[in-house]
C-alpha positions as CSV (number, residue, x, y, z in Angstrom):
1,M,-21.2,2.0,-7.9
2,P,-19.3,2.0,-4.6
3,D,-17.2,-0.9,-5.9
4,R,-16.1,1.1,-8.9
5,I,-15.1,4.1,-6.7
6,E,-13.2,1.8,-4.3
7,Q,-11.3,0.2,-7.2
8,A,-10.4,3.6,-8.5
9,K,-9.2,4.6,-5.1
10,R,-7.2,1.5,-4.6
11,A,-5.5,1.9,-8.0
12,L,-4.7,5.6,-7.3
13,R,-3.3,4.8,-3.8
14,A,-1.1,2.0,-5.3
15,D,0.3,4.5,-7.8
16,L,0.9,7.2,-5.2
17,R,2.5,4.8,-2.8
18,E,4.9,3.5,-5.5
19,R,5.9,7.1,-6.4
20,R,6.6,8.0,-2.8
21,Q,8.9,5.0,-2.5
22,T,11.1,6.4,-5.2
23,V,11.7,9.8,-3.4
24,S,15.4,10.1,-2.5
25,A,16.6,10.7,1.0
26,H,17.9,14.2,0.0
27,A,14.5,15.1,-1.5
28,R,12.8,14.0,1.7
29,E,15.0,16.3,3.8
30,V,14.2,19.2,1.4
31,A,10.5,18.3,1.6
32,E,10.5,18.3,5.4
33,A,12.2,21.7,5.6
34,G,9.7,23.1,3.1
35,V,6.7,21.6,4.9
36,T,8.0,22.9,8.2
37,E,8.4,26.4,6.8
38,Q,4.9,26.3,5.2
39,L,3.2,24.9,8.4
40,D,4.9,27.5,10.6
41,A,3.6,30.3,8.3
42,L,0.1,28.8,8.3
43,V,0.0,28.5,12.1
44,S,1.2,32.1,12.4
45,R,-1.3,33.4,9.8
46,L,-4.2,31.7,11.5
47,G,-3.0,32.6,15.0
48,A,-3.5,29.0,16.1
49,R,-2.5,28.2,19.7
50,S,-3.8,24.6,19.7
51,I,-3.4,22.3,16.8
52,S,-3.5,18.6,15.8
53,C,-0.8,17.2,13.6
54,F,0.1,13.7,12.5
55,L,3.5,12.2,12.8
56,S,4.8,11.4,9.3
57,T,5.9,8.0,8.1
58,P,9.3,7.8,6.3
59,T,7.6,8.1,2.9
60,E,5.4,11.1,3.7
61,P,6.4,14.7,3.6
62,G,8.0,15.1,7.1
63,T,6.1,16.7,10.0
64,H,8.4,15.7,12.9
65,A,10.6,18.9,12.7
66,F,7.4,21.1,12.6
67,V,5.9,19.4,15.6
68,R,9.1,19.8,17.7
69,A,9.4,23.5,16.7
70,A,5.7,24.2,17.4
71,V,6.0,22.6,20.9
72,E,9.1,24.7,21.6
73,R,7.1,27.8,20.6
74,G,4.4,26.9,23.2
75,I,1.8,25.7,20.8
76,R,-0.4,22.9,22.1
77,V,0.0,20.0,19.6
78,L,-2.3,17.0,19.8
79,L,-0.9,13.8,18.1
80,P,-3.2,11.1,16.9
81,V,-3.2,7.6,18.4
82,T,-5.1,4.9,16.4
83,R,-7.6,2.7,18.0
84,E,-9.0,-0.7,17.0
85,D,-12.5,0.7,16.7
86,G,-11.5,3.1,13.9
87,L,-11.5,6.2,16.1
88,L,-8.5,8.4,17.1
89,D,-7.4,9.1,20.6
90,W,-5.0,12.1,21.1
91,S,-1.9,12.7,23.1
92,V,-0.3,16.1,23.9
93,A,3.2,16.5,22.4
94,T,6.0,17.5,24.8
95,P,9.7,18.1,24.2
96,E,10.2,14.6,25.7
97,T,7.5,12.8,23.8
98,E,8.7,9.3,22.9
99,I,7.6,7.9,19.5
100,T,6.7,4.2,19.0
101,E,5.1,2.1,16.3
102,G,1.3,2.1,16.7
103,L,-1.4,0.2,14.8
104,F,-0.6,-0.3,11.1
105,G,3.1,0.6,11.8
106,L,2.3,4.3,12.1
107,P,4.5,6.5,14.3
108,E,2.6,7.4,17.5
109,P,3.3,9.1,20.8
110,V,3.8,7.3,24.0
111,G,2.1,9.1,26.9
112,D,-1.2,10.1,28.5
113,V,-4.1,9.5,26.1
114,L,-7.0,11.8,25.7
115,G,-10.3,10.6,24.1
116,P,-11.5,11.3,20.6
117,I,-13.3,14.5,21.6
118,A,-10.1,16.2,22.7
119,V,-9.6,17.3,19.1
120,N,-12.8,19.5,19.3
121,D,-10.7,22.2,21.0
122,V,-8.0,22.7,18.3
123,D,-7.8,25.8,16.0
124,L,-6.3,23.8,13.1
125,L,-6.1,20.2,12.0
126,I,-3.1,19.0,10.0
127,I,-3.7,15.6,8.5
128,P,-2.1,13.1,6.1
129,A,-3.3,12.4,2.6
130,A,-2.4,10.3,-0.4
131,A,-3.7,13.1,-2.7
132,V,-6.1,16.0,-2.8
133,D,-8.0,17.5,-5.7
134,H,-8.6,21.2,-6.5
135,R,-12.1,21.0,-5.0
136,G,-10.6,20.0,-1.6
137,M,-11.6,16.3,-1.8
138,R,-9.0,14.2,0.0
139,L,-7.9,10.7,-0.8
140,G,-6.7,9.0,2.4
141,W,-4.9,5.7,2.8
142,G,-8.2,3.7,3.2
143,R,-8.8,3.2,6.9
144,G,-11.1,6.2,7.4
145,Y,-9.7,7.5,10.7
146,F,-9.6,11.1,9.6
147,D,-12.8,11.0,7.7
148,K,-14.6,9.7,10.8
149,T,-12.9,12.4,12.9
150,L,-13.8,15.3,10.6
151,G,-17.3,13.9,10.1
152,S,-18.0,13.8,13.8
153,M,-16.8,17.3,14.8
154,E,-19.5,19.7,15.7
155,K,-17.6,22.8,14.6
156,C,-14.7,21.9,12.4
157,P,-11.7,24.3,12.3
158,P,-9.6,24.7,9.1
159,V,-8.2,21.3,7.9
160,Y,-5.0,21.2,5.9
161,A,-3.7,18.0,4.3
162,V,0.1,17.6,3.9
163,I,1.1,16.2,0.5
164,F,3.9,16.4,-2.1
165,D,3.4,19.0,-4.9
166,S,2.6,16.3,-7.5
167,E,-0.2,14.9,-5.3
168,L,-2.5,17.9,-5.9
169,I,-4.4,16.4,-8.7
170,D,-7.5,17.1,-10.9
171,D,-9.9,14.6,-9.5
172,V,-10.1,12.3,-6.5
173,P,-12.6,9.4,-6.5
174,R,-15.3,10.4,-3.9
175,D,-17.5,8.3,-1.7
176,V,-20.3,9.6,0.6
177,H,-18.3,9.3,3.8
178,D,-15.3,11.2,2.4
179,Q,-14.6,14.6,4.0
180,P,-13.2,17.6,2.2
181,V,-10.2,19.7,3.4
182,T,-9.8,23.4,3.6
183,G,-6.5,23.4,1.9
184,V,-3.1,21.7,1.3
185,V,0.4,22.2,2.5
186,T,3.2,21.0,0.2
187,P,7.0,21.5,0.5
188,T,6.7,24.7,-1.7
189,R,3.3,26.2,-1.0
190,T,0.1,26.4,1.0
191,L,-3.2,26.5,-0.9
192,S,-6.7,27.2,0.3
193,L,-9.2,25.1,-1.8
194,T,-12.9,25.4,-2.4
195,P,-14.6,22.4,-0.9
196,S,-17.2,20.8,-3.2
197,S,-20.7,20.6,-2.1
């Protein structure tokens, strides 16, 4: 059974990755502006003072402008740093934060590193996804970093995945370790979802 689920996930990820490769530079700029606007509104609505947010890759809906603006507004932003053991460390974003290529070619901050439990103090988690379904099930990119993080949190705050509009789909293949999200942020809207039990 898990093999069938894993095959379905792999096929869906390959399709989504291919679609993201075809997004034009102009469409990416528009998407980043939309995501920034949606995330700003979400942070304000939740009254979040401390958040975690990933640094987007070139094919993802952009989060870099949002992170810069949040830091300028005095919000504490934790950025993920991947580790070999499958856990995430965290680094506090500053106006001078340098970005480098981390494990798997992902953009990561250069700076003091806090351990995996640092994320327990945030009011909101903003995470990447390949797709999310209407029940809140998230399809990640297959390494399990965010599923492990969410699964290990004692008291998890709201979790929003950033995706393109077309990546909110009817059904995501689900495995036992997969963690649901509270909602999604796209370039045009923010939606709260009902996690499946």
